[in-house]
N, C-alpha and C positions, 0 to 999 in steps of 0.2 A: 150303254152299261156302265151302272156303277163300279167305279172299282173297289175292291175290298181291301186294298192295302193302304188306305188311308190318304188317298192323293186328295185333297182339298179343292183342288181346281176341276173337279167333277160339278162342285157346285154352280160353276160358270154356265152349266146347261140345262140346270133342274129348275123347274116352275114352283119354286118352293111355295106351298099353301099353308102355312102353320094353323093350329087348331085355333088358338087365340089371333084372331086376325090382327088386331093393335094392340100391341105391348107397349105403350106409352108412359115415359119418365115422369108422371105426374109428380112424384115427389121432389122432382126439381124445381118445380115452379117458385117456391120460395126462394130461390137461389139464381133466379134468372134477372136479366137486366137487358132493356131495351140496346139494341145494336151489339151484343156480344156475338163473337163468333164460335160456331160449334164445328166439330167434325164427326159425324157418324161412320164408324168402318162397318162393312156389312148392312148397309142401309136398305138393301133389297128396293121395294117400289118405293120408299120414301116416307112412310107413314110417320115416322119419328122426327125427320127433318121439317115435314109440314106442321106437326105440332109445335116444333121450336118457332118457325117462321109465325105461327098464329100467335105467339107470345114475343114477337119484335125482335127476333134473333136472325142472324144471316148465317145458313148452315150449307155446309158441304157434304154430300152422301156418296160415299164410294163402295162400290161392291165389283165383285169380278164377273157378276151376272150381266151381260149387255142387254138380255132383254127386260130385265128388271129396271135398269137404269133408263132404257128408252121408256117404259111406261112412266117413271117417276118424271123424266123432262118433258114428256107429253102433258101430264098433270100439272105440273108448274107452270107451264104456258097458259093452259085452259085457267087455272086460277089465278093468273097475272101476277104470278111471284117468282118470275125468272131475275128479278134483279136481286132477290132474296136469298134464293135456293139455287144450287149448284148440283148437279150430280155427275159423276164421271167414272167410267170404268176404270178401276185401278185394284191394284193388290197390294195391300198394306206391306206385305212382306217384302215385295220388291221395288216400291216407290221410295226412291231416295229424297224427296223433299217435296213433301205436299203443302207446307205453308204453316204458319201459326195460328194456335185457336185460344181462345179462352177456355174452352174445355173439349173433351174427347169423349164419345159415346160408344159403346159396343155392346150392344144389347142381344142380337140373336147371331152374332157370328161365332162358330164352332171352333 
């Protein structure tokens, strides 16, 4: 059951299926350079991270949803992107040191 008191951790158990399946940052393309690193907070199944990898970036996607991260990891392995993409179950509000990145995206995180 979903909490009505604003406990965001409920999202760790919800199979989130947005109406717009992929909300990609197409407007960033002119600013992207090969080899840059990106952090996506609330990555879900990783669509944005895969978009970034297709543009030559290294990306780390984090999300509190274990199932979504598992799907993203499997897709990265199937696509041969295991060296370019990483996905971790993490809560940005509790993570003390996640690393340094050229930029951070937070597109669907509430």
